[in-house]
C-alpha positions in Angstrom: 0.0 0.0 0.0 2.9 2.4 0.8 4.4 1.9 -2.6 1.1 2.6 -4.3 0.7 5.8 -2.3 4.2 6.9 -3.1 3.6 6.2 -6.8 0.4 8.3 -6.7 2.2 11.1 -4.9 5.0 11.1 -7.6 2.5 11.1 -10.4 0.6 14.0 -8.8 3.8 15.9 -8.3 4.6 15.4 -12.0 1.0 16.6 -12.8 1.8 19.8 -10.9 5.1 20.5 -12.5 4.7 19.4 -16.1 1.5 21.2 -17.3 3.0 24.7 -16.8 6.0 23.7 -18.8 3.7 22.4 -21.6 1.7 25.7 -21.4 4.9 27.7 -21.8 5.9 25.7 -24.9 2.4 25.9 -26.4 1.3 22.3 -25.7 -1.6 23.0 -23.4 -4.3 25.6 -23.1 -4.6 27.7 -19.9 -7.9 25.9 -19.0 -6.3 22.5 -19.3 -3.3 23.5 -17.1 -5.7 24.7 -14.4 -7.8 21.5 -14.5 -4.8 19.1 -14.5 -3.0 21.1 -11.8 -6.1 21.2 -9.6 -6.7 17.4 -9.8 -3.0 16.7 -9.2 -2.9 19.0 -6.2 -5.9 17.3 -4.7 -4.4 13.9 -5.4 -1.1 14.9 -3.8 -2.7 16.2 -0.7 -4.9 13.1 -0.4 -2.1 10.5 -0.9 1.1 12.0 0.6 0.2 12.3 4.3 -0.6 8.6 4.5 2.7 7.3 3.4 4.8 10.0 5.1 3.2 9.4 8.5 3.6 5.6 8.3 6.4 5.0 10.8 6.0 1.2 10.7 7.9 1.0 7.4 11.1 2.7 8.5 
């Protein structure tokens, strides 16, 4: 479960960083960047605290 949450967090972080770069290069519209970034932010905040607080895996 921890690995799945870490994967989701990593994908969400990529979803936060990559769309603005694509917008700058002309690959995405402004509305698409806002939508993808919003969903990725929600996913990141939903997934990350659960694997970062898990002290049983250390």
